[in-house]
C-alpha positions as CSV (number, residue, x, y, z in Angstrom):
1,M,182.4,22.0,-8.6
2,S,179.6,20.1,-10.2
3,A,178.0,17.1,-8.5
4,R,179.5,14.6,-11.0
5,H,183.0,15.8,-10.1
6,W,182.6,15.1,-6.3
7,P,183.3,11.4,-6.5
8,V,186.5,12.0,-8.4
9,A,187.6,14.7,-6.0
10,L,186.9,12.6,-3.0
11,A,188.7,9.6,-4.5
12,L,191.8,11.8,-5.1
13,L,191.6,13.0,-1.5
14,A,191.4,9.5,-0.2
15,I,194.4,8.5,-2.4
16,A,196.3,11.5,-1.0
17,I,195.6,10.5,2.6
18,L,196.5,6.9,2.0
19,G,199.7,7.9,0.3
20,S,200.6,10.1,3.2
21,Y,199.9,7.3,5.6
22,L,202.1,5.0,3.6
23,L,204.9,7.6,3.7
24,Y,204.4,8.1,7.3
25,T,204.6,4.5,8.2
26,E,207.8,4.2,6.1
27,Q,209.3,7.0,8.2
28,L,208.2,5.2,11.4
29,A,209.9,2.0,10.2
30,R,213.1,3.9,9.5
31,E,213.0,5.4,13.1
32,F,212.5,1.9,14.5
33,R,215.5,0.7,12.7
34,T,217.5,3.7,14.0
35,E,216.4,2.9,17.6
36,A,217.4,-0.7,17.0
37,E,220.9,0.6,16.1
38,V,221.0,2.7,19.3
39,H,220.1,-0.2,21.4
40,K,222.7,-2.3,19.7
41,R,225.4,0.2,20.5
42,M,224.2,0.5,24.1
43,Y,224.4,-3.2,24.5
44,G,227.9,-3.2,23.0
45,L,229.0,-0.4,25.4
46,V,227.7,-2.5,28.4
47,Q,229.7,-5.5,27.2
48,E,232.8,-3.4,26.6
49,G,232.7,-2.0,30.1
50,L,232.1,-5.4,31.7
51,L,234.8,-7.2,29.8
52,S,237.5,-4.6,29.2
53,T,240.7,-4.9,31.4
54,E,242.0,-1.4,30.6
55,P,242.1,1.1,33.4
56,G,239.1,3.5,33.3
57,A,237.3,1.5,30.6
58,E,234.3,1.1,32.8
59,L,234.0,4.8,33.4
60,Q,234.4,5.5,29.7
61,A,231.8,2.9,28.8
62,L,229.3,4.4,31.2
63,S,229.9,7.9,29.8
64,D,229.3,6.7,26.3
65,L,226.3,4.8,27.4
66,Q,224.8,7.9,28.9
67,W,225.4,9.7,25.7
68,E,223.6,7.0,23.7
69,L,220.7,7.2,26.2
70,T,220.3,11.0,25.6
71,R,220.2,10.3,21.8
72,T,217.1,8.2,22.1
73,G,215.1,11.4,22.7
74,V,213.4,10.1,25.8
75,P,212.9,12.8,28.5
76,L,214.9,11.9,31.6
77,V,215.1,13.5,35.0
78,A,217.3,12.1,37.9
79,L,216.4,13.2,41.5
80,N,218.6,12.5,44.5
81,A,217.3,11.1,47.8
82,D,216.2,14.6,48.8
83,G,214.1,15.0,45.7
84,V,216.4,17.5,44.1
85,P,217.1,17.2,40.3
86,Y,220.8,16.7,39.5
87,A,220.7,15.5,35.9
88,V,218.3,16.0,33.0
89,A,218.1,15.0,29.3
90,N,215.8,15.7,26.4
91,L,213.5,18.1,28.2
92,P,211.1,20.1,26.1
93,F,212.6,23.3,27.6
94,E,216.0,24.7,28.6
95,A,216.8,24.2,32.3
96,D,219.8,25.2,34.4
97,L,219.7,23.1,37.5
98,V,221.7,25.8,39.4
99,E,218.8,28.2,39.1
100,P,216.0,27.7,41.7
101,A,213.3,28.7,39.2
102,D,214.5,26.1,36.7
103,R,214.6,23.4,39.4
104,R,211.0,24.2,40.3
105,R,210.0,24.0,36.7
106,V,211.8,20.6,36.3
107,L,210.0,19.3,39.4
108,E,206.6,20.4,37.9
109,Y,207.6,18.5,34.7
110,V,208.4,15.4,36.8
111,E,204.8,15.3,38.0
112,E,203.7,15.2,34.4
113,L,206.2,12.4,33.6
114,D,205.0,10.4,36.7
115,A,201.4,10.7,35.5
116,R,202.4,8.8,32.4
117,N,205.1,6.4,33.6
118,A,206.1,5.2,37.1
119,P,209.6,6.3,38.1
120,V,212.5,3.9,38.6
121,E,214.0,3.9,42.1
122,T,217.8,3.8,42.3
123,A,220.4,3.8,45.0
124,L,220.9,7.5,44.6
125,G,217.2,8.4,44.4
126,S,214.9,8.0,41.4
127,V,214.8,8.4,37.6
128,H,211.7,9.8,35.9
129,F,211.1,9.4,32.2
130,G,208.7,10.2,29.4
131,S,207.7,8.4,26.2
132,P,210.0,8.1,23.2
133,P,209.2,10.5,20.3
134,I,208.3,7.6,18.1
135,I,205.4,6.7,20.5
136,R,203.9,10.1,20.1
137,R,204.1,9.8,16.3
138,L,202.5,6.3,16.4
139,R,199.4,7.9,17.8
140,W,199.0,9.9,14.6
141,A,199.3,6.7,12.6
142,A,196.1,5.4,14.2
143,T,194.4,8.7,13.5
144,L,195.4,8.6,9.8
145,Q,194.2,5.0,9.5
146,V,190.8,5.9,10.9
147,A,190.5,9.0,8.8
148,G,191.5,7.2,5.6
149,A,189.1,4.3,6.3
150,L,186.2,6.7,7.0
151,L,187.0,8.7,3.9
152,L,187.1,5.5,1.8
153,I,183.8,4.4,3.2
154,F,182.3,7.8,2.4
155,V,183.8,7.8,-1.1
156,G,182.3,4.3,-1.7
157,Y,178.9,5.5,-0.5
158,V,179.0,8.6,-2.8
159,V,180.2,6.5,-5.8
160,V,177.5,3.8,-5.2
161,R,174.8,6.4,-4.6
162,G,175.8,8.2,-7.8
163,A,175.8,4.9,-9.8
164,L,172.4,4.0,-8.4
165,R,171.1,7.5,-9.3
166,A,172.5,7.3,-12.8
167,E,170.9,3.8,-13.2
168,R,167.6,5.1,-12.0
169,E,167.8,8.1,-14.4
170,R,168.7,5.8,-17.2
171,M,165.8,3.4,-16.3
172,W,163.3,6.2,-16.2
173,S,164.5,7.7,-19.4
174,A,164.2,4.3,-21.1
175,M,160.8,3.8,-19.6
176,A,159.7,7.2,-20.9
177,R,160.8,6.2,-24.4
178,E,159.1,2.9,-24.1
179,L,155.9,4.6,-23.0
180,A,156.1,7.0,-26.0
181,H,156.7,4.0,-28.2
182,Q,153.8,2.0,-26.9
183,M,151.4,4.9,-27.1
184,G,152.6,5.9,-30.6
185,T,150.9,3.0,-32.4
186,P,147.3,3.6,-31.0
187,L,147.7,7.3,-31.3
188,T,148.8,7.1,-34.9
189,S,145.8,4.8,-35.5
190,L,143.4,7.3,-33.8
191,K,144.9,10.1,-35.9
192,G,144.1,8.1,-39.0
193,W,140.5,7.4,-37.9
194,H,140.1,11.1,-37.0
195,E,141.1,12.0,-40.6
196,V,138.5,9.5,-41.8
197,L,135.8,11.2,-39.6
198,Q,136.6,14.5,-41.2
199,L,135.6,13.2,-44.6
200,P,132.2,13.8,-46.0
201,A,129.7,11.1,-44.8
202,E,129.3,9.8,-48.3
203,D,133.0,9.3,-48.8
204,R,133.5,7.9,-45.3
205,S,130.8,5.3,-45.8
206,R,132.6,4.0,-48.9
207,M,135.8,3.5,-46.8
208,V,134.5,2.0,-43.6
209,S,131.2,1.4,-41.9
210,D,130.3,3.4,-38.8
211,T,130.1,0.2,-36.8
212,R,133.6,-0.8,-37.7
213,L,134.9,2.8,-37.2
214,A,133.5,2.8,-33.7
215,R,134.9,-0.6,-33.0
216,E,138.4,0.3,-34.2
217,V,138.4,3.6,-32.3
218,G,137.3,1.7,-29.2
219,A,140.1,-0.8,-29.6
220,D,142.7,1.9,-29.9
221,L,141.3,3.6,-26.8
222,D,141.5,0.3,-25.0
223,R,145.2,0.0,-26.0
224,L,145.9,3.5,-24.7
225,E,144.2,2.7,-21.4
226,R,146.1,-0.6,-21.1
227,V,149.4,1.2,-21.7
228,S,148.5,3.9,-19.1
229,R,147.5,1.3,-16.5
230,R,150.7,-0.7,-17.1
231,F,153.0,2.2,-16.4
232,E,150.9,3.3,-13.5
233,L,151.1,-0.1,-11.8
234,I,154.9,-0.5,-12.4
235,G,155.6,2.6,-10.2
236,K,153.8,1.3,-7.1
237,P,153.0,-2.0,-5.4
238,P,150.0,-3.4,-7.3
239,A,147.2,-5.5,-5.8
240,L,147.7,-9.2,-6.4
241,S,145.0,-11.8,-6.6
242,A,144.4,-15.4,-7.7
243,V,145.0,-15.5,-11.4
244,R,144.5,-18.4,-13.7
245,P,147.7,-19.1,-15.8
246,A,145.5,-20.2,-18.7
247,A,143.8,-16.8,-18.7
248,V,147.2,-15.1,-18.8
249,V,148.4,-17.2,-21.8
250,R,145.1,-16.7,-23.6
251,E,145.2,-12.9,-23.3
252,L,148.8,-12.8,-24.5
253,E,148.0,-15.1,-27.4
254,E,145.0,-13.0,-28.5
255,Y,147.2,-9.9,-28.4
256,L,150.1,-11.5,-30.4
257,A,148.1,-13.4,-33.1
258,P,147.4,-10.4,-35.3
259,R,150.9,-9.0,-34.8
260,L,153.0,-11.9,-35.9
261,P,155.0,-11.4,-39.1
262,G,153.8,-13.3,-42.1
263,G,155.2,-13.9,-45.6
264,G,158.8,-14.9,-46.0
265,G,159.6,-14.0,-42.4
266,Q,156.6,-15.9,-41.0
267,V,156.7,-16.5,-37.3
268,R,154.5,-19.3,-35.9
269,L,153.2,-19.2,-32.3
270,Q,152.7,-22.5,-30.5
271,V,150.8,-22.5,-27.2
272,K,150.6,-25.3,-24.7
273,V,149.0,-25.0,-21.3
274,S,149.0,-27.9,-18.9
275,P,145.6,-28.8,-17.6
276,D,144.5,-28.2,-14.0
277,L,147.1,-25.5,-13.3
278,P,146.7,-23.9,-9.8
279,A,146.0,-20.2,-9.7
280,V,149.0,-17.9,-9.1
281,E,149.3,-14.8,-6.9
282,A,149.6,-12.2,-9.6
283,N,148.5,-9.0,-11.2
284,Q,147.3,-10.2,-14.6
285,L,147.9,-7.0,-16.5
286,L,151.5,-6.8,-15.4
287,L,152.2,-10.5,-15.7
288,V,151.0,-10.5,-19.3
289,W,153.2,-7.5,-19.9
290,G,156.3,-9.3,-18.5
291,L,155.6,-12.3,-20.8
292,E,155.0,-10.1,-23.7
293,N,158.4,-8.4,-23.4
294,C,160.0,-11.9,-23.5
295,V,158.0,-12.7,-26.6
296,K,159.1,-9.4,-28.2
297,N,162.7,-10.4,-27.6
298,S,162.1,-13.6,-29.5
299,L,160.3,-11.7,-32.3
300,D,163.3,-9.4,-32.7
301,A,165.6,-12.5,-32.8
302,L,163.5,-14.0,-35.6
303,A,163.0,-10.8,-37.6
304,G,163.6,-11.4,-41.3
305,R,164.2,-15.1,-40.9
306,G,161.0,-16.5,-39.5
307,G,160.7,-19.3,-37.1
308,R,158.8,-20.6,-34.2
309,I,158.0,-19.2,-30.8
310,R,156.6,-21.5,-28.1
311,L,154.6,-20.2,-25.2
312,A,153.8,-22.7,-22.5
313,A,152.6,-22.9,-18.9
314,F,153.3,-25.9,-16.7
315,P,153.2,-26.8,-13.0
316,Q,156.3,-26.3,-10.8
317,E,156.8,-26.9,-7.1
318,D,154.9,-24.2,-5.1
319,G,154.0,-22.3,-8.3
320,V,153.6,-22.3,-12.0
321,G,156.2,-22.0,-14.7
322,F,155.9,-20.0,-17.9
323,L,158.1,-20.7,-20.9
324,V,158.9,-18.5,-23.9
325,S,161.4,-20.1,-26.3
326,D,162.4,-19.6,-30.0
327,D,164.6,-21.2,-32.6
328,G,166.5,-18.0,-33.4
329,P,170.3,-17.4,-33.1
330,G,170.2,-17.4,-29.2
331,I,171.7,-15.0,-26.7
332,D,175.3,-13.8,-27.1
333,P,177.2,-15.3,-24.1
334,E,179.0,-12.0,-23.5
335,I,175.7,-10.3,-22.5
336,R,173.6,-13.2,-21.3
337,D,174.4,-12.5,-17.6
338,R,173.6,-8.8,-18.1
339,L,170.5,-9.2,-20.3
340,F,168.1,-8.1,-17.7
341,E,170.0,-4.9,-16.8
342,P,168.6,-1.6,-17.9
343,G,170.2,-0.4,-21.2
344,V,171.5,-3.8,-22.2
345,T,170.4,-4.7,-25.8
346,T,171.7,-6.2,-29.0
347,K,169.0,-4.5,-31.2
348,P,170.3,-1.5,-33.1
349,G,168.5,1.5,-31.7
350,G,167.1,-0.5,-28.9
351,W,166.7,1.0,-25.4
352,G,167.2,-2.2,-23.3
353,V,164.2,-1.6,-21.1
354,G,161.8,-4.5,-22.0
355,L,163.6,-7.4,-20.3
356,S,164.6,-5.2,-17.3
357,L,160.9,-4.5,-16.9
358,A,160.1,-8.2,-17.2
359,R,162.5,-9.0,-14.4
360,R,161.0,-6.2,-12.2
361,I,157.5,-7.5,-12.9
362,V,158.4,-11.2,-12.2
363,E,160.8,-10.8,-9.3
364,D,160.0,-7.5,-7.5
365,V,156.2,-7.5,-8.0
366,H,155.4,-11.2,-8.0
367,G,158.3,-12.6,-5.9
368,G,159.1,-15.1,-8.7
369,K,162.2,-15.8,-10.7
370,I,163.2,-15.3,-14.3
371,R,166.2,-16.6,-16.2
372,V,167.4,-17.0,-19.8
373,R,169.6,-19.6,-21.4
374,N,170.3,-20.9,-24.9
375,R,168.6,-24.0,-26.2
376,P,170.9,-26.9,-27.2
377,G,169.5,-26.9,-30.7
378,G,169.7,-23.1,-31.1
379,G,167.5,-20.2,-29.9
380,A,166.8,-18.6,-26.6
381,R,164.6,-19.9,-23.7
382,F,163.1,-17.7,-21.0
383,E,161.9,-19.5,-17.9
384,I,159.7,-17.8,-15.4
385,R,158.3,-19.1,-12.1
386,V,155.5,-17.4,-10.3
387,P,154.3,-18.6,-6.8
388,Q,150.9,-20.1,-6.6
389,S,148.0,-18.3,-4.9
390,V,148.0,-18.3,-1.1
391,G,145.8,-21.0,0.4
392,R,145.9,-23.1,-2.8
393,R,146.8,-26.7,-2.5
394,R,150.4,-27.7,-3.4
395,F,150.3,-28.9,-7.0
396,P,152.4,-32.0,-8.0
397,V,155.2,-31.2,-10.4
398,R,154.8,-32.6,-13.9
399,R,157.1,-31.3,-16.6
400,E,156.5,-33.7,-19.5
401,G,157.3,-32.2,-22.8
402,V,158.6,-29.0,-21.4
403,A,162.3,-29.8,-21.1
404,E,162.6,-30.2,-24.9
405,A,161.0,-26.9,-25.7
């Protein structure tokens, strides 16, 4: 059986055990009702013997009562004053009280009964009794309950573990595709510059100067190094330090400026950074990446239609808030609560990894908070809070102009 079939098999086994338990408890309920009927008849026989005026009615009632007692299935042994058995019922073995060997066996069984229940003393001697059959079956009910509960817990553990494993595999698969995508652009550019380098020097000089060629190759190598460092840091706890929010916004702005669509689908980037922001406890490389993924979501929303993206940094209590908003169509309410989950995307051919990485960077790496909501006038709004650097003074909260973004 393959590993993916184990949860189904265990779930079916748990259902079978629980079904058996339900059938078993229903059988016990029927036996309780049967015992109630026996007790009712016994009570009726007692009343009949007490109230009847017919000759011999008392003796007949006692005889019938004894018969009903034997039908309960309770083991019974009656001993006379000398300790000799003179009546038995419902023993787990055949016994002829006339035979000495059988009497000895009955007396040995009496010791077992007395170990479970104290005997009842009578005028003729004593009565020794065992447990009704239904008591013995009730012990199995508790065993089935515990077994079913343990199996359900185990099934739940296996299912949850399988779901987490599947999510991790999906996440790593998406990250591998994202890595290939991010490395594809600089690699393609380097391939083009390599073809230029293979041209004769005279033809190459007419296309591009050596200075520009070296600068462009260096820029592509920097991009590859940045991508490599990003994915290296996302897999382990990175070192955090005091980072200026203005530096984060400026780096992201410089990266985005040459990549914004122009022409009919022009996208304008508006940047606003509040003055005197405190430093935040962050890894600048990863924090820029998290904000970049939010901006890319806005760029996808504005693709082909143009619009405005606003990038802002402003003070918040015990930290700094970053804002990425656009005037696109907004987030579909059906997926808004799942937008940061791996694999969730509205873009055809999308992998749903960018925003899940953004949440991991903000919340897991930086101990911050990220959320998204639709703007009243249309568009999406990503709000990010990052704690300020340890040891920095608490900055007063000022949010003028941010609520309307």
